[in-house]
VOBA-1610 file (N, C-alpha, C; in pm, whole numbers, padded with zeros to 5 digits, always signed):
BEGIN
Met+06740+00098-05725Met+06608-00018-05712Met+06493+00107-05799Leu+06457+00116-05905Leu+06347+00173-05930Leu+06188+00146-05880Leu+06133+00269-05898Leu+05983+00254-05820Leu+05888+00318-05923Arg+05836+00268-05954Arg+05736+00381-06099Arg+05632+00416-05990Arg+05607+00531-06028Arg+05390+00556-06018Arg+05390+00595-06128Val+05176+00547-06144Val+05154+00630-06211Val+05050+00693-06254Thr+05045+00817-06230Thr+04873+00948-06222Thr+04793+00866-06269Leu+04607+00917-06162Leu+04554+00859-06178Leu+04472+00982-06138Gly+04370+01075-06250Gly+04347+01195-06229Gly+04438+01251-06189Thr+04452+01318-06004Thr+04543+01422-05952Thr+04608+01346-05849Ser+04639+01171-05859Ser+04620+01116-05730Ser+04840+01084-05802Met+04890+01003-05699Met+04938+00914-05749Met+04969+00805-05679Leu+04949+00723-05749Leu+04968+00548-05657Leu+05061+00472-05763Thr+05117+00425-05606Thr+05184+00299-05653Thr+05100+00192-05653Leu+05180+00128-05784Leu+05135+00039-05711Leu+05205-00120-05742Ala+05296-00094-05749Ala+05434-00182-05715Ala+05559-00105-05681Gly+05687-00182-05642Gly+05743-00113-05527Gly+05846-00141-05607Ala+05980-00125-05580Ala+06105-00127-05531Ala+06105-00217-05790Ala+06172-00271-05746Ala+06213-00313-05913Ala+06091-00367-06014Phe+06010-00422-05891Phe+05835-00495-05945Phe+05731-00341-05990Val+05746-00318-06049Val+05682-00257-06194Val+05636-00268-06242Thr+05449-00215-06250Thr+05375-00253-06351Thr+05288-00163-06474Ala+05250-00212-06568Ala+05209-00180-06667Ala+05004-00168-06628Ala+04954-00177-06499Ala+04821-00233-06479Ala+04788-00086-06565Cys+04851+00063-06535Cys+04699+00167-06518Cys+04835+00233-06590Thr+04841+00187-06778Thr+04919+00335-06814Thr+04872+00307-06960Gly+04728+00225-06980Gly+04671+00185-07100Gly+04599+00291-07082Gly+04552+00341-07011Gly+04414+00384-06926Gly+04294+00298-06870Leu+04213+00368-06790Leu+04118+00296-06698Leu+04015+00220-06765Val+03948+00113-06803Val+03815+00089-06847Val+03647+00109-06782Ala+03650+00174-06984Ala+03565+00186-06958Ala+03396+00135-06956Pro+03334+00196-06872Pro+03174+00130-06800Pro+03070+00048-06929Gly+03124-00093-06935Gly+03043-00155-06997Gly+03091-00204-07139Gln+03266-00063-07132Gln+03355-00129-07290Gln+03499-00147-07234Pro+03499-00315-07151Pro+03682-00322-07152Pro+03755-00358-07250Arg+03833-00323-07186Arg+03980-00270-07292Arg+04075-00309-07239Thr+04138-00420-07372Thr+04294-00511-07418Thr+04393-00447-07363Asp+04427-00301-07443Asp+04493-00242-07495Asp+04594-00253-07370Val+04575-00247-07244Val+04699-00336-07172Val+04796-00417-07102Met+04690-00521-07211Met+04750-00621-07180Met+04791-00686-07353Gln+04811-00610-07434Gln+04887-00570-07523Gln+05032-00536-07503Gln+05065-00473-07366Gln+05154-00442-07337Gln+05253-00542-07391Val+05245-00647-07277Val+05264-00758-07241Val+05300-00821-07354Ser+05431-00882-07363Ser+05458-00917-07493Ser+05429-01133-07497Ala+05400-01131-07575Ala+05371-01311-07563Ala+05510-01305-07461Glu+05642-01348-07465Glu+05761-01433-07384Glu+05762-01358-07335Asp+05674-01330-07273Asp+05624-01221-07082Asp+05533-01330-07053Trp+05389-01384-07068Trp+05295-01447-07093Trp+05289-01540-07125Thr+05426-01629-07177Thr+05495-01750-07170Thr+05520-01751-07039Arg+05608-01656-06989Arg+05684-01685-06902Arg+05594-01745-06795Leu+05521-01588-06777Leu+05452-01635-06572Leu+05316-01728-06607Ala+05293-01806-06708Ala+05198-01935-06726Ala+05289-02023-06654Ser+05426-02043-06655Ser+05491-02152-06676Ser+05516-02127-06505Leu+05467-02071-06412Leu+05529-02039-06301Leu+05325-02123-06241Arg+05455-02132-06062Arg+05315-02163-05998Arg+05277-02099-05923Ile+05131-02010-05883Ile+05051-01892-05828Ile+04991-01955-05773Val+05013-01929-05639Val+04901-01937-05508Val+04832-01771-05455Phe+04728-01793-05498Phe+04669-01734-05442Phe+04517-01740-05352Gly+04521-01685-05189Gly+04400-01709-05135Gly+04268-01599-05102His+04123-01605-05163His+04033-01546-05107His+03930-01569-05071Gln+03831-01496-05102Gln+03685-01536-05088Gln+03596-01489-05196Ser+03511-01439-05181Ser+03401-01394-05296Ser+03481-01327-05418Val+03516-01209-05402Val+03576-01132-05487Val+03653-01132-05541Gly+03803-01178-05526Gly+03864-01313-05571Gly+03723-01402-05654Ser+03681-01496-05608Ser+03647-01536-05749Ser+03581-01471-05858Asn+03504-01316-05825Asn+03500-01303-05931Asn+03597-01226-06036Ile+03707-01193-05939Ile+03876-01134-06039Ile+03926-01239-06103Leu+03909-01388-06031Leu+03914-01524-06098Leu+03822-01512-06276Ala+03714-01448-06184Ala+03639-01532-06288Ala+03645-01359-06459Gly+03681-01281-06430Gly+03749-01159-06494Gly+03881-01228-06560Val+03947-01305-06505Val+04072-01281-06593Val+04005-01441-06642Ala+03967-01555-06629Ala+03853-01611-06753Ala+03774-01583-06860Asp+03725-01427-06862Asp+03675-01350-06933Asp+03841-01290-07037Val+03949-01301-06986Val+04026-01187-07020Val+04097-01309-07117Met+04113-01463-07071Met+04155-01497-07147Met+04076-01575-07270Lys+03975-01519-07296Lys+03866-01567-07361Lys+03932-01462-07546Ala+03899-01358-07491Ala+03915-01239-07555Ala+04093-01258-07604Val+04223-01267-07529Val+04323-01214-07475Val+04421-01405-07559Pro+04417-01453-07667Pro+04529-01580-07708Pro+04639-01606-07581Ala+04730-01511-07625Ala+04793-01458-07557Ala+04803-01518-07365Val+04753-01524-07344Val+04716-01547-07138Val+04691-01673-07174Arg+04758-01772-07146Arg+04663-01849-07132Arg+04751-01931-07017Leu+04670-01907-06887Leu+04745-01885-06797Leu+04609-02085-06730Asn+04704-02180-06617Asn+04649-02310-06564Asn+04592-02291-06472Val+04455-02223-06455Val+04386-02201-06350Val+04331-02279-06280Val+04298-02348-06162Val+04310-02425-06045Val+04252-02460-05936Glu+04132-02493-05935Glu+04108-02447-05765Glu+04138-02580-05684Ser+04210-02559-05553Ser+04220-02656-05477Ser+04234-02701-05331Thr+04229-02754-05268Thr+04212-02752-05106Thr+04353-02753-05103Thr+04422-02783-05100Thr+04555-02849-05093Thr+04625-02812-05218Pro+04768-02805-05221Pro+04846-02743-05376Pro+04905-02881-05410Pro+04881-02928-05563Pro+04911-03034-05582Pro+05078-03112-05545Ala+05044-03214-05511Ala+05282-03271-05501Ala+05385-03234-05587Ser+05283-03226-05724Ser+05402-03251-05853Ser+05419-03120-05811Gly+05407-03028-05833Gly+05432-02795-05851Gly+05435-02763-05947Thr+05309-02827-05997Thr+05246-02784-06167Thr+05238-02655-06173Ala+05267-02608-06295Ala+05273-02482-06298Ala+05120-02451-06279Cys+05053-02314-06209Cys+04906-02309-06236Cys+04898-02202-06162Leu+04763-02190-06192Leu+04714-01986-06080Leu+04697-02134-05993Leu+04657-02128-05897Leu+04643-02250-05768Leu+04524-02179-05669His+04430-02147-05731His+04348-02062-05584His+04278-02167-05484Phe+04300-02051-05377Phe+04127-02132-05283Phe+04113-02036-05216Arg+03994-02131-05146Arg+03900-02008-05012Arg+04018-02062-04899Ala+03995-01927-04857Ala+04075-01843-04708Ala+03965-01864-04583Gly+04012-01909-04564Gly+03910-01900-04420Gly+03818-01855-04378Arg+03786-01835-04289Arg+03609-01760-04322Arg+03627-01536-04323Asn+03555-01566-04363Asn+03452-01415-04376Asn+03436-01374-04262Glu+03490-01262-04260Glu+03457-01179-04080Glu+03559-01201-03990Tyr+03648-01259-04003Tyr+03695-01354-03964Tyr+03903-01310-03998Pro+03916-01216-04038Pro+04053-01242-04176Pro+04170-01273-04068Thr+04190-01310-03947Thr+04281-01373-03918Thr+04257-01551-03928Thr+04161-01562-04057Thr+04231-01699-04025Thr+04246-01713-04155Lys+04205-01644-04178Lys+04204-01608-04358Lys+04397-01665-04352Val+04461-01515-04303Val+04590-01519-04291Val+04622-01696-04287Asp+04592-01767-04176Asp+04654-01839-04032Asp+04622-01983-04234Asp+04519-01979-04324Asp+04506-02092-04368Asp+04567-02046-04527Phe+04590-01959-04570Phe+04734-01905-04630Phe+04891-01927-04580Val+04880-01888-04499Val+05072-02008-04411Val+05042-02122-04452Arg+04891-02181-04391Arg+04856-02350-04391Arg+04944-02401-04560Phe+04825-02349-04622Phe+04849-02361-04745Phe+04926-02361-04839Val+05059-02239-04840Val+05177-02284-04882Val+05232-02413-04741Asp+05263-02367-04691Asp+05393-02461-04604Asp+05388-02610-04675Ala+05166-02634-04723Ala+05172-02765-04753Ala+05300-02828-04873Ala+05275-02675-04990Ala+05334-02703-05054Ala+05478-02663-05119Ala+05571-02700-04898Ala+05687-02698-04905Ala+05802-02743-05001Ser+05737-02862-05049Ser+05867-02978-05141Ser+05786-02903-05267Ala+05731-02847-05357Ala+05722-02773-05484Ala+05706-02614-05383Pro+05767-02524-05342Pro+05691-02404-05322Pro+05644-02256-05445Pro+05592-02214-05462Pro+05550-02098-05508Pro+05579-02056-05589Asp+05674-02021-05676Asp+05696-01871-05735Asp+05609-01753-05646Ile+05488-01720-05680Ile+05469-01564-05644Ile+05311-01690-05550Ala+05311-01579-05422Ala+05177-01606-05375Ala+05142-01502-05286Phe+05008-01477-05277Phe+04953-01371-05254Phe+04811-01384-05158Leu+04745-01293-05110Leu+04651-01368-05010Leu+04521-01163-04990Lys+04384-01215-05059Lys+04352-01099-05061Lys+04234-01086-04909Phe+04223-00997-04848Phe+04115-00989-04771Phe+03960-00942-04891Cys+03831-00953-04788Cys+03747-00902-04859Cys+03703-00773-04803Tyr+03599-00716-04924Tyr+03562-00565-04772Tyr+03491-00626-04686Ile+03494-00770-04652Ile+03356-00776-04538Ile+03443-00808-04424Asp+03580-00836-04414Asp+03702-00843-04305Asp+03748-00716-04253Ala+03658-00573-04342Ala+03652-00514-04178Ala+03579-00434-04219Asn+03605-00387-04069Asn+03413-00308-03987Asn+03445-00194-03880Ala+03397-00113-03895Ala+03373+00059-03768Ala+03408-00071-03676Gln+03390-00173-03613Gln+03480-00219-03498Gln+03608-00303-03518Thr+03649-00331-03606Thr+03785-00390-03685Thr+03999-00311-03585Asp+03974-00423-03510Asp+04115-00395-03480Asp+04222-00348-03561Val+04193-00269-03576Val+04308-00248-03792Val+04454-00288-03754Arg+04521-00261-03636Arg+04701-00234-03620Arg+04669-00419-03571Gly+04636-00438-03507Gly+04578-00617-03448Gly+04621-00730-03613Leu+04485-00667-03641Leu+04542-00742-03775Leu+04634-00691-03902Phe+04672-00613-03855Phe+04759-00572-04001Phe+04926-00646-03895Asp+04945-00619-03786Asp+05065-00687-03693Asp+05045-00813-03741His+04951-00991-03743His+04941-01065-03745His+04920-01065-03888Tyr+04913-01002-03978Tyr+04964-01004-04123Tyr+05098-01021-04165Arg+05142-00881-04111Arg+05268-00850-04123Arg+05355-01027-04093Gln+05348-01068-03973Gln+05415-01111-03883Gln+05446-01245-03963Ala+05335-01279-04063Ala+05298-01415-04029Ala+05377-01428-04184Phe+05320-01321-04299Phe+05472-01237-04408Phe+05629-01356-04392Ala+05636-01247-04280Ala+05773-01222-04205Ala+05826-01373-04232Glu+05710-01403-04172Glu+05812-01589-04143Glu+05802-01685-04261Leu+05649-01643-04342Leu+05747-01746-04445Leu+05831-01652-04607Arg+05867-01552-04592Arg+05953-01447-04645Arg+06013-01573-04648Ser+06085-01590-04486Ser+06206-01682-04400Ser+06220-01782-04442Arg+06107-01832-04406Arg+06103-02013-04504Arg+06142-02029-04626Tyr+06068-01904-04677Tyr+06106-01960-04857Tyr+06087-01838-04985Thr+06214-01818-04925Thr+06332-01681-04967Thr+06315-01740-05147Ser+06284-01815-05211Ser+06255-01848-05395Ser+06051-01792-05355Thr+05973-01816-05303Thr+05878-01700-05311Thr+05899-01626-05350Gln+05756-01569-05441Gln+05778-01402-05452Gln+05671-01375-05403Phe+05628-01324-05241Phe+05507-01267-05167Phe+05496-01149-05259Val+05373-01180-05246Val+05328-00995-05323Val+05169-00944-05254His+05156-00857-05224His+05087-00783-05114His+04976-00738-05230Val+04805-00766-05151Val+04732-00661-05178Val+04608-00600-05110Thr+04600-00444-05142Thr+04527-00382-05037Thr+04427-00419-05073Met+04296-00400-04896Met+04192-00496-04922Met+04121-00401-04991Pro+03968-00485-05107Pro+03860-00330-05108Pro+03734-00278-05078Leu+03708-00217-05193Leu+03614-00121-05067Leu+03430-00161-05072Arg+03453-00094-05107Arg+03294-00022-05110Arg+03248+00067-05141Val+03113+00076-05226Val+03045+00167-05226Val+03005+00242-05071Val+03003+00422-05095Val+02915+00475-04951Val+02848+00610-04997Gln+02747+00530-04905Gln+02579+00645-04952Gln+02627+00830-04989Thr+02511+00810-05118Thr+02546+00983-05167Thr+02383+01046-05209Gly+02380+01143-05279Gly+02215+01209-05272Gly+02287+01302-05155Trp+02159+01365-05145Trp+02140+01475-05048Trp+02093+01437-04907Arg+02076+01373-04881Arg+02118+01251-04735Arg+02191+01262-04635Val+02306+01331-04816Val+02464+01330-04685Val+02497+01394-04664Pro+02460+01608-04686Pro+02523+01710-04560Pro+02366+01647-04500Val+02241+01658-04579Val+02156+01672-04339Val+02195+01512-04296Lys+02240+01430-04318Lys+02338+01378-04174Lys+02492+01395-04169Gln+02554+01514-04229Gln+02660+01567-04145Gln+02627+01676-04005Leu+02507+01751-04080Leu+02464+01904-04061Leu+02419+01799-03887Ile+02321+01685-03888Ile+02316+01645-03778Ile+02365+01529-03703Gly+02489+01427-03716Gly+02537+01402-03675Gly+02550+01329-03696Arg+02454+01204-03797Arg+02408+01071-03785Arg+02514+00990-03897Pro+02508+00893-03925Pro+02642+00795-03957Pro+02534+00813-04097Ile+02667+00754-04215Ile+02663+00811-04293Ile+02732+00660-04342Gly+02602+00563-04428Gly+02610+00429-04491Gly+02781+00479-04568Gly+02804+00309-04526Gly+02923+00291-04558Gly+03098+00368-04545Tyr+03046+00476-04447Tyr+03186+00573-04486Tyr+03241+00511-04330Ala+03261+00450-04216Ala+03290+00421-04079Ala+03332+00259-04135Asp+03307+00155-04210Asp+03387+00153-04239Asp+03480+00096-04408Asn+03474+00154-04400Asn+03548+00222-04579Asn+03740+00247-04506Leu+03661+00440-04422Leu+03707+00403-04293Leu+03801+00311-04243Lys+03815+00193-04143Lys+03899+00120-04153Lys+03957+00045-04222Arg+03913+00054-04383Arg+03949+00012-04437Arg+04050+00028-04522His+03993+00198-04522His+04169+00275-04596His+04232+00308-04438Glu+04205+00293-04329Glu+04367+00284-04238Glu+04451+00128-04293Tyr+04407-00022-04281Tyr+04436-00116-04318Tyr+04568-00059-04447Asn+04448+00004-04497Asn+04603-00024-04665Asn+04674+00086-04655Glu+04655+00169-04535Glu+04761+00256-04535Glu+04891+00171-04444Leu+04823+00104-04424Leu+04910+00111-04290Leu+04992-00036-04378Leu+04933-00110-04506Leu+05027-00172-04623Leu+05047-00079-04646Arg+05097+00005-04771Arg+05075+00047-04849Arg+05229+00099-04817Ala+05278+00165-04605Ala+05353+00191-04557Ala+05397+00113-04521Glu+05451-00011-04458Glu+05469-00152-04509Glu+05636-00178-04635Tyr+05497-00224-04733Tyr+05598-00257-04827Tyr+05546-00161-04970Gly+05521-00129-04999Gly+05584+00019-05078Gly+05683+00091-05087Gly+05700+00015-05249Gly+05814+00151-05287Gly+05978-00010-05183Lys+05872-00145-05198Lys+05996-00261-05135Lys+05981-00437-05135Ala+05828-00384-05155Ala+05810-00596-05211Ala+05629-00571-05305Pro+05648-00628-05395Pro+05557-00597-05454Pro+05416-00584-05472Leu+05327-00487-05395Leu+05176-00431-05387Leu+05152-00399-05480Phe+04967-00505-05446Phe+04835-00475-05591Phe+04754-00389-05519Asp+04755-00322-05554Asp+04696-00172-05493Asp+04552-00182-05524Leu+04478-00236-05540Leu+04330-00312-05562Leu+04226-00171-05502Ala+04200-00087-05375Ala+04145-00053-05370Ala+04175+00049-05426Ala+04273+00109-05495Ala+04267+00249-05582Ala+04248+00200-05711Ile+04263+00128-05785Ile+04212+00053-05852Ile+03994+00066-05908Glu+03958+00022-05799Glu+03777-00011-05716Glu+03751+00134-05736Ser+03877+00198-05719Ser+03810+00376-05600Ser+03817+00464-05837Thr+03897+00412-05900Thr+03906+00549-05984Thr+03859+00511-06149Arg+03792+00593-06171Arg+03691+00564-06274Arg+03733+00623-06348Ala+03680+00567-06488Ala+03737+00568-06669Ala+03803+00731-06738Asp+03751+00785-06638Asp+03821+00909-06676Asp+03939+00960-06617Gly+03972+00906-06542Gly+04079+00828-06385Gly+04077+00954-06275Ser+03962+00984-06240Ser+03971+01070-06131Ser+03893+00997-06014Arg+03891+01001-05878Arg+03861+00929-05859Arg+03722+00933-05754Val+03692+00838-05714Val+03559+00836-05623Val+03615+00851-05458Val+03526+00976-05423Val+03586+01005-05309Val+03438+01048-05191Phe+03467+01036-05038Phe+03467+01137-04954Phe+03527+01142-04840Thr+03430+01255-04815Thr+03528+01374-04665Thr+03444+01285-04498Ser+03583+01322-04432Ser+03471+01274-04289Ser+03610+01333-04196Gly+03587+01382-04129Gly+03677+01495-04076Gly+03806+01529-04101Gly+03744+01586-04183Gly+03848+01684-04269Gly+03949+01605-04365Arg+03935+01508-04386Arg+03998+01404-04469Arg+03926+01354-04579Thr+04028+01325-04663Thr+04003+01226-04808Thr+03975+01046-04741Tyr+03871+00980-04828Tyr+03907+00893-04829Tyr+03835+00779-05001Phe+03835+00712-04983Phe+03782+00660-05136Phe+03671+00613-05133Ala+03695+00459-05219Ala+03551+00418-05287Ala+03513+00399-05374Leu+03438+00257-05335Leu+03391+00143-05425Leu+03330+00236-05599Ala+03391+00250-05715Ala+03288+00319-05821Ala+03173+00248-05903Pro+03073+00293-05820Pro+02977+00263-05859Pro+02974+00178-05971Glu+03031+00222-06109Glu+02971+00131-06248Glu+03001+00033-06191Tyr+03148-00018-06061Tyr+03186-00176-06080Tyr+03085-00256-06068Thr+03018-00247-05947Thr+02971-00312-05856Thr+02793-00318-05886Asp+02749-00421-05874Asp+02565-00428-05857Asp+02519-00454-05732Asp+02591-00489-05614Asp+02522-00514-05508Asp+02638-00385-05370Gly+02660-00310-05465Gly+02790-00188-05352Gly+02909-00291-05293Gly+02890-00393-05376Gly+03016-00434-05279Gly+03100-00584-05355His+03060-00657-05420His+03151-00754-05568His+03070-00640-05657Leu+03226-00742-05782Leu+03259-00639-05878Leu+03195-00765-06033Asn+03121-00675-06058Asn+02996-00697-06201Asn+03088-00735-06276Gly+03106-00748-06385Gly+03102-00776-06560Gly+03268-00674-06576Thr+03193-00534-06596Thr+03322-00501-06585Thr+03403-00460-06486Gly+03390-00404-06392Gly+03491-00414-06231Gly+03571-00565-06296Arg+03529-00620-06288Arg+03594-00825-06268Arg+03680-00787-06412Arg+03685-00768-06499Arg+03733-00724-06579Arg+03889-00686-06553Leu+03884-00468-06514Leu+03963-00372-06516Leu+04032-00519-06437Val+03941-00499-06317Val+04073-00572-06223Val+04158-00659-06232Ala+04065-00796-06350Ala+04199-00892-06437Ala+04264-00833-06484Glu+04245-00787-06524Glu+04306-00664-06639Glu+04458-00629-06538Arg+04419-00578-06516Arg+04570-00479-06422Arg+04603-00588-06284Leu+04505-00724-06315Leu+04627-00785-06211Leu+04689-00928-06277Leu+04669-00909-06371Leu+04759-00983-06483Leu+04879-00926-06534Val+04886-00834-06585Val+04941-00754-06594Val+05047-00698-06462Phe+05064-00678-06379Phe+05073-00699-06252Phe+05232-00811-06230Leu+05140-00921-06231Leu+05235-01071-06237Leu+05282-01080-06348Ala+05210-01054-06451Ala+05313-01054-06549Ala+05501-00992-06562Glu+05501-00900-06519Glu+05569-00815-06446Glu+05666-00810-06381Val+05614-00871-06234Val+05659-00922-06135Val+05696-01088-06195Ala+05702-01192-06237Ala+05742-01244-06343Ala+05863-01160-06408Lys+05849-01131-06438Lys+05968-01045-06548Lys+06089-01012-06435Ala+06060-00933-06330Ala+06193-00898-06284Ala+06247-00988-06177Lys+06126-01125-06122Lys+06123-01218-06028Lys+06305-01268-06167Ala+06276-01377-06256Ala+06354-01377-06369Ala+06469-01331-06385Ala+06475-01180-06401Ala+06579-01133-06367Ala+06678-01099-06277Gly+06626-01156-06183Gly+06661-01179-06008Gly+06649-01009-05986Asn+06571-00926-05986Asn+06585-00872-05983Asn+06500-00841-05778
//
C-alpha cells in the first residue's frame, strides 16, 4: 500500500493514506486573488467522468457551504468537472449519481452532527453512497471542548457505519481553523500571561486533528483541510507557539471574517477537494 506525502514548505503533510493518494497540493498553492486551475488539469477527463457517476454524501455547515460555492466556481472554470450538486434533507430513493449535501446537526454541538450523518447514511441504505464524509466547523471546538470524548464518539460511529456499508468509502476531514491574533500585543500578552485571541480554541482544533490523523492517516482517505487552510501561496505555514509547541492557524488571506472562506480560500479548498475525491474514486474503482 502506497502512502504519498506532499511537501509544503518545511512540513510534511499527509493528505491521503494507504492506496488513496491525492494530487491536491502538487500543483502549487493558490496565490491570493489568483486561483489556479493547474491542479485540476492533473486529473484526466475519464477520472472526472468517473467521479460524476458516483453517489457522494457530504454533511456540513457553513464552511462546507463556502467549499461548495468554491466547487461551483471551479465547475464554471473547468468544463471537465460536471458534478450534479444537490442539497436535500433526505437521500433520494433512486440513488441518483450526485454530490448530495445536507446541513448536519447543530453548530457548537458536534456530536449532533455525527448522529445526523449516521441517520442520513442509514436513510440511504437502499442505495448506499459510494463516498461519504462529514466535516465539522471551527465553531465545534473551543477551549472547553472535551476533544477525546468528541473523537471517541466520531470514531465509534464511523466504525459502525463501515461495518454496515462495506461498499462505501468513508472519508475523514480535519477540523477547519480560525485566524489568531497577531501584532505587538501578542508578546506583551505572553509576557504578562494574558490569553491571546484565537490560541486556546485552535489548540483544541489541533488536538482533534492530531487524533484524526493518528487514527486514519495511512489507513483511510484523509483530507487535511486544516493543513490546506494554514498553508500560504509560497508554501509556508501560518503558525503560532504556545507552551513551547507550534500550532497552525487559518491564513488571513483566505478569509474575510477570521473563519469562513472568502473567494480565494473557497476556490483553493474546492480545487484540492475535487482532485482528492477524484483520486479516491479512481482508487476505489481499482479495488484498492
